[in-house]
Every structure is written in C-alpha cells, then in structure tokens.
Wavefront OBJ file of the C-alpha trace (Angstrom):
o trace
v 11.719 -30.123 1.937
v 13.045 -33.357 0.830
v 13.342 -34.619 4.372
v 9.817 -34.390 4.953
v 8.690 -36.130 1.730
v 7.665 -39.245 3.656
v 6.006 -37.793 6.660
v 2.115 -37.827 7.085
v 0.367 -34.905 5.309
v -0.407 -32.975 8.384
v 3.235 -33.203 9.703
v 4.191 -31.663 6.111
v 1.940 -28.899 6.641
v 3.004 -28.143 10.141
v 6.837 -28.259 9.321
v 5.954 -26.103 6.174
v 3.975 -23.637 7.968
v 6.783 -23.141 10.686
v 9.629 -22.808 7.994
v 7.507 -20.228 6.297
v 7.066 -18.286 9.271
v 10.564 -18.124 10.231
v 11.248 -16.847 6.446
v 8.602 -14.293 6.847
v 9.537 -13.113 10.356
v 13.086 -12.566 9.070
v 12.509 -11.311 5.499
v 9.144 -9.452 6.177
v 10.142 -5.799 5.748
v 8.203 -3.269 3.971
v 8.626 -3.259 0.231
v 9.646 -6.824 0.529
v 6.130 -8.363 -0.222
v 6.575 -9.178 -3.758
v 9.443 -11.239 -2.774
v 7.711 -13.371 0.136
v 4.686 -14.101 -2.207
v 6.989 -15.437 -4.901
v 8.604 -17.652 -2.259
v 5.157 -18.729 -0.671
v 4.142 -19.673 -4.764
v 7.101 -21.685 -5.168
v 6.909 -23.662 -2.035
v 3.171 -24.218 -2.965
v 4.169 -25.521 -6.465
v 6.872 -27.652 -5.062
v 4.924 -29.528 -2.281
v 1.843 -29.888 -5.029
v 4.525 -31.724 -7.176
v 5.508 -33.802 -4.361
v 2.013 -34.852 -3.388
v 1.381 -35.461 -7.159
v 4.455 -37.846 -6.755
v 3.326 -39.656 -3.779
v -0.308 -40.495 -5.801
v -1.063 -43.564 -7.678
v -3.434 -41.506 -9.609
v -0.824 -40.091 -12.098
v -0.500 -36.912 -9.982
v -4.042 -36.004 -9.425
v -4.943 -34.356 -6.095
v -8.495 -34.515 -4.541
l 1 2 3 4 5 6 7 8 9 10 11 12 13 14 15 16 17 18 19 20 21 22 23 24 25 26 27 28 29 30 31 32 33 34 35 36 37 38 39 40 41 42 43 44 45 46 47 48 49 50 51 52 53 54 55 56 57 58 59 60 61 62
C-alpha cells in the first residue's frame, strides 16, 4: 500500500482491487468469510487514512 500512496486515485483503486482479488482467491475457502471481511475492512480503513493525509482539508473526504 505504501508504494501506491502517490499514484492517482483511479490507479490506487485498480491496484487495491487486484491485491484483494488475489487475496480472496487464495484464502476464499468455506468458513473463512469472517477473516476476509476483516481484511477488507482493514484495507478500507488504511486507504481512507492515507487519502485523508493527502487532503488539505484536515483529513475530510468528500
């Protein structure tokens, strides 16, 4: 995630989706849904913090 920090937002979305699809393909077995949801939520929180740090509006996203 750190290497895409300064890319355009559309490029960030594409990279994050690619990584999550690979993660889901590898770990997506029956009974593992709770763990996959936690990974998704963690990535989403981290990405929102990263986008907020890019903003001049003290971290607010529109």
